[in-house]
N, C-alpha and C positions, 0 to 999 in steps of 0.2 A: 105925133108922127106915127104912121102905120109901121108895124113890125112884121117881118116874115122870116122864114128859114130859107137860106139860099140852097139851090140845088147843086151847084158846083162853083168853084172858084178857080180862075186861071190867071195868076198874077194879079193885076189890078182890075180885072174884069170879073164880075159876078153874074150868075145866071139864075133865073127862077123859071121853073117849068111846071106843067101839070095844072091842077085846079087853082093853085095860087096865081099862076100867070093869067089864067082866064079871069079870075076875080079882079086882079089889078087892071087888066085891059078893059073888061066889059062892065064891071060894077063900079070900081073906083074911077074909071075913065082917066087913068094916069096919062100924063103927057111927057114929052122929052124934057129932061132937066129936073123933073120932080124927084124929090129926095125921099128915101126910105131907110129905115134901120133894118139890116139883115143880120141874122145870127147864123154861125156856121155849125151849130150843133155840138160844139166842143168848148164853148165858154168864151168865144170872142164875138163882139158886135162890130159891124161895119156900117159906116154911113156911106150910102151910095146914091148916085143920081142916074135916072133912066137915060140910056143912050138910044135904045130902040125897043119897040114893043109890038107884040102880037098876042092873040089869045093862047098861043102855044109856047111862046118863049119871050121872056123879058131879059134884055141885056142892060147891065148897069155898070157904071164906072165907080170904082172904090175911091172915096174921097179921104177917108180916115178909118182907123180901127182902134179898138180898146177892149180890155177885158170887160166882160159883162159884170155889172155890179149887183145884179139881182140873184145870182146863184149863191146858195148857202155854202159856207166853208166846209161843213161836214157832209159826208155822204150818208143819206138817210134812205133806208129801204123799208117799205111797208109790206109785211107778210099778212095778207088778208084772207081769213077763212071764207069760203064761198057763201055768200048770202043768197036769199031767195030772190027771184024776179030780176029786175034790172038795177038793183041797189048797187051792184059793183060798178056800174057805169058812173053813178053819182060819186062813189068813193074815189074812183080813179081821177075823176075831174078835180075834186077838191084837194086830194092828196098832191096832185101835180101843182096846183095853184099854191099850195103851202110849202112846196120845195122838195118833195121826195125825188130821188134819182131812179128808183125802181119800184114797181108794184108787183108782188109775187102772189098769185092766188094759191090758196092752200086748201087741201081736202082734209077735214078733221072728222072725228067720229060722230059729231053732232051736226054736221052739215046736212041740211035737208035737200039742198040743190046738189045733184050728182050727175052732171052732164056727161054724155059720151065723149070720147076723144075727138070725134068729128064735130060734135056740137061745140066743144070747148075751143077748137081751132077757129071756128067761125066767130065765136065771141071775142077771141083774142084780136082778130082783125079789127073789129069795131072798137074794142077797148083801146087799141093802139092809136086809132084815129082820134078818139076822145082825148087821149093823152097829148097828141100832137096839137090839137086845137086849144087845149087848156094851156099848154106851154107857150103857144103863140100869143094867146090872150093875156097871159099874166107876165109877159116880158122875160120869159126864161131864155137862156141861150143854149140849153141842151134839150133834147127830146127824151124825157124819161121813158124807159122801156117797161112794157107789161110782159112779164115772163110767162112761160108755160106753167100749167098747174103742177104743184108738188104735193106729195103725201106729207103728212104732219112730221114724221120722224126725219125725213130728208130736209124739210124746211128748218127744223130745229138744228140739225147739223150745220147748215149754212149760216144760221144766225150765231152759232157758238163761236165762230171765227171772227166775229165783229167785236170792236172795242166795248160797245155798250149794247148788249142784247136785252130785250125786255118783252116778257109775255104778259099781256094785260088780262088778268084773271079776276073775276068778280069776288072770289073767296079770299083773295090775298089781303092781308092787313098791312102790307108794306106800301106806304105812300110813294107815288112816283118821285116826288121831290127828294126823297131820301137816297135814291140811286142815281139821280141825274149828275152828269159831269159836264160843266160848262165848256171844258176844253176838249171834249170828245171829238175825234176826227171821223168816226163812223158810228152810226146808230142803226140798229135793226129792231123793229117792233112788230109783234104779232097780235092781231085783234081777232076775236072769235066771231063766229056766225051767230044767228039768232039764239042758239042754245048754249053759247059760250064753249068752254073747254071742260072735258071730264077731269075728275081728280087724277086719274091715271096719266093723262096728258100733261097736266101741271107738274106732276111728280117726275115724269120723264124729262121735261124741260129743265127742271131744277138739277137733276142728276147730270145732265149734259152741259150745265153751265149757263142756262138761261133762266134768270130769276123771274118770279112772278111779282107783278105790282098791281096796285089798284088805282081807280079813278074816283075815289071818294065813296060816300055812302049811298049814292044813287045808282040804279041800274040803267045804263045808257043803251040805246038802240045800237045795233051793229053798224049802222051808217053814221051815227053820231060819235061813237067812241073814237074812230080814227081821227076825226077832225079835232076833237078835244085833246087827244093825246099829242098829235102833231103840233097843235098850237102851243101847248105847254112846253114841249121839247124845243120848239123854235125860239120861244121866249128865253128859255134858260141857256140856249146857245148864243144868245145875243142877236138873233135875226129879226126880232120885233123891237 
């Protein structure tokens, strides 16, 4: 059954607007009575039947509702140092599929990509659309947010308030499994760009309460590392 995010909910009536309405009406050629699963973006799924439709607006009757079973119990935030090119688009897509609640781009000392504020604002619009599509495709009931770019030290300060903060550093000899907490309610992880992190950044993170961990003896590409790390974390949290 096709899934979409509802635009608004009024009692027992749900509405879908915009591009999704056009897709349902023109591409799927939905008809009256056809059923869809709609998510409210806050963790609840609704089974709905089409009452009326046009390319601009789909009106549906709510048949039933239940908490979404696909959302992780833990809140997981990915702090990703800016990679080159369009790698961040791939990272956002896969991170959302794996269950993150937020993706926060980070500017570190070794980032080669250093877009202007205007350029980054344009990227964020596209990245948020990618997050939306990935959430819809993977059966999520929330739309993970792609946040504005942060400097490294500010990102570390945000991570330090998390129950389980982790900096993935290729020089660390501490294996990820040693620090994982299966009962953790919140996890924040930071992955480096192509050049990784400087020793000074790793030291600063440690001082502020964010320990460094490794992902084994192999050096992973910056677009591979977040997928590997998130997969291991999800497994230890009982999500796989």
